[in-house]
C-alpha positions as a Python dict, from the first residue, in 0.01 Angstrom:
ca = {
    (1, 'X'): (0, 0, 0),
    (2, 'X'): (-359, -53, -123),
    (3, 'X'): (-527, -367, 6),
    (4, 'X'): (-733, -432, -305),
    (5, 'X'): (-823, -318, -653),
    (6, 'X'): (-1153, -187, -782),
    (7, 'X'): (-1236, -392, -1093),
    (8, 'X'): (-1507, -352, -1355),
    (9, 'X'): (-1604, -616, -1611),
    (10, 'X'): (-1789, -473, -1912),
    (11, 'X'): (-1982, -745, -2094),
    (12, 'X'): (-2027, -946, -1775),
    (13, 'X'): (-2320, -1158, -1895),
    (14, 'X'): (-2135, -1290, -2201),
    (15, 'X'): (-1973, -1634, -2203),
    (16, 'X'): (-1627, -1481, -2169),
    (17, 'X'): (-1745, -1228, -1911),
    (18, 'X'): (-1885, -1500, -1686),
    (19, 'X'): (-1569, -1709, -1730),
    (20, 'X'): (-1355, -1405, -1645),
    (21, 'X'): (-1545, -1350, -1320),
    (22, 'X'): (-1496, -1718, -1238),
    (23, 'X'): (-1120, -1692, -1298),
    (24, 'X'): (-1097, -1379, -1081),
    (25, 'X'): (-1248, -1582, -798),
    (26, 'X'): (-1032, -1891, -855),
    (27, 'X'): (-708, -1693, -860),
    (28, 'X'): (-795, -1498, -546),
    (29, 'X'): (-761, -1167, -727),
    (30, 'X'): (-724, -894, -460),
    (31, 'X'): (-1054, -717, -515),
    (32, 'X'): (-1162, -414, -320),
    (33, 'X'): (-1480, -400, -528),
    (34, 'X'): (-1612, -588, -832),
    (35, 'X'): (-1850, -406, -1065),
    (36, 'X'): (-2032, -615, -1326),
    (37, 'X'): (-2150, -409, -1622),
    (38, 'X'): (-2334, -464, -1948),
    (39, 'X'): (-2601, -296, -2158),
    (40, 'X'): (-2951, -349, -2295),
    (41, 'X'): (-3095, -686, -2186),
    (42, 'X'): (-2783, -766, -1985),
    (43, 'X'): (-2860, -496, -1727),
    (44, 'X'): (-3030, -640, -1420),
    (45, 'X'): (-2913, -996, -1473),
    (46, 'X'): (-2699, -1173, -1212),
    (47, 'X'): (-2359, -1344, -1225),
    (48, 'X'): (-2240, -1580, -947),
    (49, 'X'): (-1931, -1477, -749),
    (50, 'X'): (-1809, -1622, -419),
    (51, 'X'): (-2140, -1781, -335),
    (52, 'X'): (-2346, -1473, -416),
    (53, 'X'): (-2529, -1349, -722),
    (54, 'X'): (-2401, -1005, -822),
    (55, 'X'): (-2640, -778, -1010),
    (56, 'X'): (-2523, -636, -1343),
    (57, 'X'): (-2538, -257, -1382),
    (58, 'X'): (-2559, -33, -1689),
    (59, 'X'): (-2212, 20, -1835),
    (60, 'X'): (-2315, 338, -2012),
    (61, 'X'): (-2405, 503, -1681),
    (62, 'X'): (-2114, 376, -1474),
    (63, 'X'): (-1858, 610, -1318),
    (64, 'X'): (-1522, 453, -1405),
    (65, 'X'): (-1340, 669, -1150),
    (66, 'X'): (-1461, 409, -896),
    (67, 'X'): (-1218, 147, -1036),
    (68, 'X'): (-851, 95, -1112),
    (69, 'X'): (-882, -191, -1364),
    (70, 'X'): (-1138, -251, -1638),
    (71, 'X'): (-1192, -560, -1854),
    (72, 'X'): (-1373, -497, -2184),
    (73, 'X'): (-1554, -800, -2326),
    (74, 'X'): (-1800, -859, -2607),
    (75, 'X'): (-1977, -584, -2801),
    (76, 'X'): (-1712, -374, -2978),
    (77, 'X'): (-1920, -57, -2989),
    (78, 'X'): (-1989, -65, -2615),
    (79, 'X'): (-1626, -158, -2543),
    (80, 'X'): (-1492, 134, -2749),
    (81, 'X'): (-1722, 375, -2566),
    (82, 'X'): (-1621, 240, -2226),
    (83, 'X'): (-1252, 238, -2322),
    (84, 'X'): (-1259, 614, -2373),
    (85, 'X'): (-1433, 669, -2037),
    (86, 'X'): (-1204, 430, -1850),
    (87, 'X'): (-885, 586, -1986),
    (88, 'X'): (-1013, 935, -1905),
    (89, 'X'): (-1078, 817, -1549),
    (90, 'X'): (-719, 694, -1514),
    (91, 'X'): (-798, 321, -1519),
    (92, 'X'): (-581, 39, -1650),
    (93, 'X'): (-763, -151, -1926),
    (94, 'X'): (-752, -504, -2066),
    (95, 'X'): (-944, -510, -2394),
    (96, 'X'): (-1074, -845, -2521),
    (97, 'X'): (-1319, -693, -2768),
    (98, 'X'): (-1087, -608, -3055),
    (99, 'X'): (-1241, -260, -3062),
    (100, 'X'): (-901, -87, -3060),
    (101, 'X'): (-669, -142, -3363),
    (102, 'X'): (-361, -352, -3293),
    (103, 'X'): (-135, -64, -3392),
    (104, 'X'): (-279, 152, -3112),
    (105, 'X'): (-219, -74, -2813),
    (106, 'X'): (12, -369, -2741),
    (107, 'X'): (-113, -727, -2737),
    (108, 'X'): (-21, -919, -2424),
    (109, 'X'): (19, -1292, -2366),
    (110, 'X'): (202, -1327, -2032),
    (111, 'X'): (378, -1654, -2127),
    (112, 'X'): (523, -1484, -2437),
    (113, 'X'): (582, -1110, -2396),
    (114, 'X'): (524, -1009, -2033),
    (115, 'X'): (855, -821, -2052),
    (116, 'X'): (692, -546, -2258),
    (117, 'X'): (551, -409, -1931),
    (118, 'X'): (886, -410, -1750),
    (119, 'X'): (966, -52, -1664),
    (120, 'X'): (675, 66, -1879),
    (121, 'X'): (460, 254, -1632),
    (122, 'X'): (313, 443, -1928),
    (123, 'X'): (135, 133, -2063),
    (124, 'X'): (-218, 163, -1929),
    (125, 'X'): (-414, -34, -2188),
    (126, 'X'): (-337, -372, -2343),
    (127, 'X'): (-523, -605, -2574),
    (128, 'X'): (-592, -964, -2481),
    (129, 'X'): (-574, -1110, -2834),
    (130, 'X'): (-796, -1357, -3012),
    (131, 'X'): (-788, -1698, -2838),
    (132, 'X'): (-633, -1839, -3156),
    (133, 'X'): (-355, -1580, -3140),
    (134, 'X'): (-294, -1666, -2774),
    (135, 'X'): (-260, -2040, -2847),
    (136, 'X'): (-38, -1984, -3150),
    (137, 'X'): (191, -1736, -2977),
    (138, 'X'): (244, -1967, -2679),
    (139, 'X'): (327, -2261, -2907),
    (140, 'X'): (538, -2073, -3160),
    (141, 'X'): (752, -1875, -2914),
    (142, 'X'): (976, -2172, -2817),
    (143, 'X'): (984, -2294, -3179),
    (144, 'X'): (1106, -1956, -3293),
    (145, 'X'): (1398, -1981, -3051),
    (146, 'X'): (1492, -2326, -3181),
    (147, 'X'): (1421, -2294, -3550),
    (148, 'X'): (1346, -1937, -3644),
    (149, 'X'): (1028, -1860, -3833),
    (150, 'X'): (989, -1762, -4196),
    (151, 'X'): (632, -1867, -4270),
    (152, 'X'): (328, -1980, -4069),
    (153, 'X'): (13, -2133, -4216),
    (154, 'X'): (-279, -2200, -3983),
    (155, 'X'): (-628, -2341, -4026),
    (156, 'X'): (-830, -2258, -3716),
    (157, 'X'): (-1140, -2467, -3644),
    (158, 'X'): (-1354, -2245, -3422),
    (159, 'X'): (-1623, -2379, -3187),
    (160, 'X'): (-1964, -2216, -3183),
    (161, 'X'): (-1882, -2057, -2846),
    (162, 'X'): (-1669, -1813, -3049),
    (163, 'X'): (-2008, -1651, -3119),
    (164, 'X'): (-2097, -1643, -2751),
    (165, 'X'): (-2410, -1779, -2591),
    (166, 'X'): (-2606, -1730, -2913),
    (167, 'X'): (-2371, -1966, -3099),
    (168, 'X'): (-2397, -2235, -2831),
    (169, 'X'): (-2775, -2216, -2830),
    (170, 'X'): (-2787, -2226, -3209),
    (171, 'X'): (-2586, -2548, -3237),
    (172, 'X'): (-2799, -2710, -2967),
    (173, 'X'): (-3120, -2599, -3139),
    (174, 'X'): (-3011, -2712, -3486),
    (175, 'X'): (-2896, -3049, -3354),
    (176, 'X'): (-3229, -3107, -3183),
    (177, 'X'): (-3427, -3011, -3493),
    (178, 'X'): (-3224, -3236, -3722),
    (179, 'X'): (-3236, -3536, -3487),
    (180, 'X'): (-3613, -3498, -3466),
    (181, 'X'): (-3649, -3468, -3846),
    (182, 'X'): (-3785, -3114, -3822),
    (183, 'X'): (-3722, -2841, -4083),
    (184, 'X'): (-3406, -2642, -4011),
    (185, 'X'): (-3401, -2263, -4013),
    (186, 'X'): (-3044, -2133, -3972),
    (187, 'X'): (-3017, -1813, -3767),
    (188, 'X'): (-2686, -1717, -3604),
    (189, 'X'): (-2456, -1868, -3867),
    (190, 'X'): (-2672, -1819, -4174),
    (191, 'X'): (-2632, -2185, -4274),
    (192, 'X'): (-2658, -2524, -4112),
    (193, 'X'): (-2378, -2565, -3858),
    (194, 'X'): (-2494, -2888, -3691),
    (195, 'X'): (-2310, -3186, -3845),
    (196, 'X'): (-2145, -2944, -4089),
    (197, 'X'): (-1836, -2727, -4142),
    (198, 'X'): (-1847, -2368, -4270),
    (199, 'X'): (-1563, -2226, -4477),
    (200, 'X'): (-1562, -1885, -4308),
    (201, 'X'): (-1650, -1743, -3967),
    (202, 'X'): (-1733, -1382, -4049),
    (203, 'X'): (-1777, -1148, -4345),
    (204, 'X'): (-1489, -1128, -4590),
    (205, 'X'): (-1332, -825, -4754),
    (206, 'X'): (-1265, -761, -5124),
    (207, 'X'): (-963, -993, -5109),
    (208, 'X'): (-1166, -1273, -4950),
    (209, 'X'): (-1014, -1247, -4601),
    (210, 'X'): (-1223, -1237, -4283),
    (211, 'X'): (-1176, -976, -4012),
    (212, 'X'): (-1057, -1237, -3762),
    (213, 'X'): (-807, -1379, -4011),
    (214, 'X'): (-652, -1037, -4065),
    (215, 'X'): (-657, -965, -3693),
    (216, 'X'): (-470, -1287, -3616),
    (217, 'X'): (-194, -1193, -3863),
    (218, 'X'): (-147, -853, -3700),
    (219, 'X'): (-160, -986, -3346),
    (220, 'X'): (78, -1276, -3402),
    (221, 'X'): (336, -1057, -3573),
    (222, 'X'): (327, -820, -3278),
    (223, 'X'): (335, -1091, -3011),
    (224, 'X'): (634, -1266, -3167),
    (225, 'X'): (803, -935, -3257),
    (226, 'X'): (829, -1047, -3619),
    (227, 'X'): (662, -767, -3819),
    (228, 'X'): (758, -919, -4156),
    (229, 'X'): (657, -1277, -4078),
    (230, 'X'): (456, -1437, -4360),
    (231, 'X'): (130, -1571, -4214),
    (232, 'X'): (-158, -1740, -4392),
    (233, 'X'): (-475, -1784, -4184),
    (234, 'X'): (-801, -1963, -4259),
    (235, 'X'): (-1081, -1966, -4002),
    (236, 'X'): (-1355, -2225, -4034),
    (237, 'X'): (-1662, -2284, -3820),
    (238, 'X'): (-1678, -2628, -3660),
    (239, 'X'): (-1985, -2798, -3503),
    (240, 'X'): (-1831, -2816, -3154),
    (241, 'X'): (-1942, -2622, -2848),
    (242, 'X'): (-1611, -2534, -2677),
    (243, 'X'): (-1242, -2569, -2762),
    (244, 'X'): (-1054, -2460, -3070),
    (245, 'X'): (-838, -2685, -3288),
    (246, 'X'): (-551, -2542, -3494),
    (247, 'X'): (-372, -2713, -3781),
    (248, 'X'): (-34, -2542, -3816),
    (249, 'X'): (242, -2568, -4074),
    (250, 'X'): (553, -2353, -4049),
    (251, 'X'): (881, -2304, -4225),
    (252, 'X'): (1196, -2232, -4029),
    (253, 'X'): (1529, -2089, -4132),
    (254, 'X'): (1717, -2415, -4079),
    (255, 'X'): (1659, -2790, -4080),
    (256, 'X'): (1416, -2898, -3810),
    (257, 'X'): (1462, -3158, -3539),
    (258, 'X'): (1116, -3276, -3430),
    (259, 'X'): (1240, -3428, -3104),
    (260, 'X'): (1426, -3112, -3003),
    (261, 'X'): (1120, -2903, -3085),
    (262, 'X'): (895, -3128, -2878),
    (263, 'X'): (1133, -3095, -2585),
    (264, 'X'): (1140, -2715, -2619),
    (265, 'X'): (761, -2704, -2632),
    (266, 'X'): (728, -2932, -2330),
    (267, 'X'): (954, -2700, -2129),
    (268, 'X'): (763, -2386, -2228),
    (269, 'X'): (515, -2227, -1986),
    (270, 'X'): (150, -2292, -2066),
    (271, 'X'): (216, -2591, -2296),
    (272, 'X'): (161, -2963, -2259),
    (273, 'X'): (296, -3188, -2534),
    (274, 'X'): (121, -3514, -2618),
    (275, 'X'): (358, -3785, -2736),
    (276, 'X'): (370, -3894, -3099),
    (277, 'X'): (172, -4216, -3045),
    (278, 'X'): (-129, -4013, -2929),
    (279, 'X'): (-290, -3674, -2992),
    (280, 'X'): (-504, -3429, -2791),
    (281, 'X'): (-857, -3316, -2870),
    (282, 'X'): (-1039, -2998, -2779),
    (283, 'X'): (-1327, -3180, -2611),
    (284, 'X'): (-1134, -3461, -2442),
    (285, 'X'): (-829, -3266, -2327),
    (286, 'X'): (-841, -2888, -2358),
    (287, 'X'): (-1192, -2803, -2233),
    (288, 'X'): (-1175, -2645, -1890),
    (289, 'X'): (-793, -2650, -1879),
    (290, 'X'): (-542, -2369, -1830),
    (291, 'X'): (-280, -2489, -2079),
    (292, 'X'): (-270, -2548, -2452),
    (293, 'X'): (-207, -2898, -2581),
    (294, 'X'): (28, -2968, -2872),
    (295, 'X'): (44, -3293, -3064),
    (296, 'X'): (153, -3447, -3395),
    (297, 'X'): (481, -3254, -3398),
    (298, 'X'): (657, -3369, -3714),
    (299, 'X'): (888, -3248, -3985),
    (300, 'X'): (769, -3197, -4340),
    (301, 'X'): (764, -3481, -4589),
    (302, 'X'): (939, -3284, -4864),
    (303, 'X'): (1107, -2992, -4688),
    (304, 'X'): (1335, -3052, -4384),
    (305, 'X'): (1275, -2693, -4270),
    (306, 'X'): (901, -2754, -4243),
    (307, 'X'): (728, -2841, -3915),
    (308, 'X'): (365, -2945, -3874),
    (309, 'X'): (172, -2958, -3550),
    (310, 'X'): (-175, -2974, -3397),
    (311, 'X'): (-289, -2740, -3118),
    (312, 'X'): (-603, -2752, -2904),
    (313, 'X'): (-709, -2503, -2640),
    (314, 'X'): (-1014, -2389, -2444),
    (315, 'X'): (-1105, -2073, -2631),
    (316, 'X'): (-1327, -1925, -2359),
    (317, 'X'): (-1127, -2011, -2047),
    (318, 'X'): (-761, -2029, -2152),
    (319, 'X'): (-757, -1814, -2464),
    (320, 'X'): (-980, -1536, -2334),
    (321, 'X'): (-1062, -1525, -1960),
    (322, 'X'): (-736, -1654, -1810),
    (323, 'X'): (-515, -1458, -2048),
    (324, 'X'): (-707, -1141, -1966),
    (325, 'X'): (-691, -1189, -1588),
    (326, 'X'): (-319, -1268, -1596),
    (327, 'X'): (-266, -959, -1812),
    (328, 'X'): (-461, -754, -1559),
    (329, 'X'): (-242, -887, -1280),
    (330, 'X'): (65, -761, -1464),
    (331, 'X'): (-91, -423, -1536),
    (332, 'X'): (-165, -355, -1169),
    (333, 'X'): (122, -551, -1015),
    (334, 'X'): (199, -262, -778),
    (335, 'X'): (-126, -354, -600),
    (336, 'X'): (-46, -725, -570),
}
């Protein structure tokens, strides 16, 4: 039995890459070797791990036969290139980049569909979905069992960390300029994000839908095993640094019981329900935490089959890094 796993993290100097390395350390992942990889200006930088600073190497020159498990983070072009090399080298892969279409590899959220790997030795590559898809799937899985799902409508308020370090720096810079009455020159987001809300988070197609909105629909249908589920998604950019907030409305196949749904949610793995006389926030509750928080669970005013709820989660830690590491643990469970 091997005593450890060779792991590579591509995109190691990104926000998610650094958080992923931190989670590997916290969970005591059985590492034989840890290779931190990136490209361009990321090469040569250092990332802290177990009291040391590990130097980042060039992903495009790395020999993936030295590892058994690869995490792909950040730049989609680099991730797609490394995915081909890693698969050819016989590695298991967890892809957080969205570089591979949903139809070509399964999405994995361990709290929801870990069973897809049971007896499936042939599954060597999985996608760790969008953080918003992770939070929604975890919350909706127990509701589906209680109520059934016919329609889901979600408005996702994304923090600037969804754009990585550049987004965090941009909000800080804009805030400083505005508070000091200096002229504002938007860069990363194209418009003012400080003290503002933007109606879309990326470029839209001919029908007006963003790439992330379409990706969430595909991922959530797959995660819940409901390929015909009607989903409406709107992503907006919020002036917060970390933590996503989701406004969700859904229609079930029968009359809803809010108390029963709250109890089912509270019993579900990865969920903490906040009672009806209070509500969670991304900054005050979810940031830095390993669960999603659900509040304001209530039935519709006009339709007894309607349920409305509020979800907050740490997009970098819970939705991305932790989900990816736990997925990796399942992929290489014969080593653990």
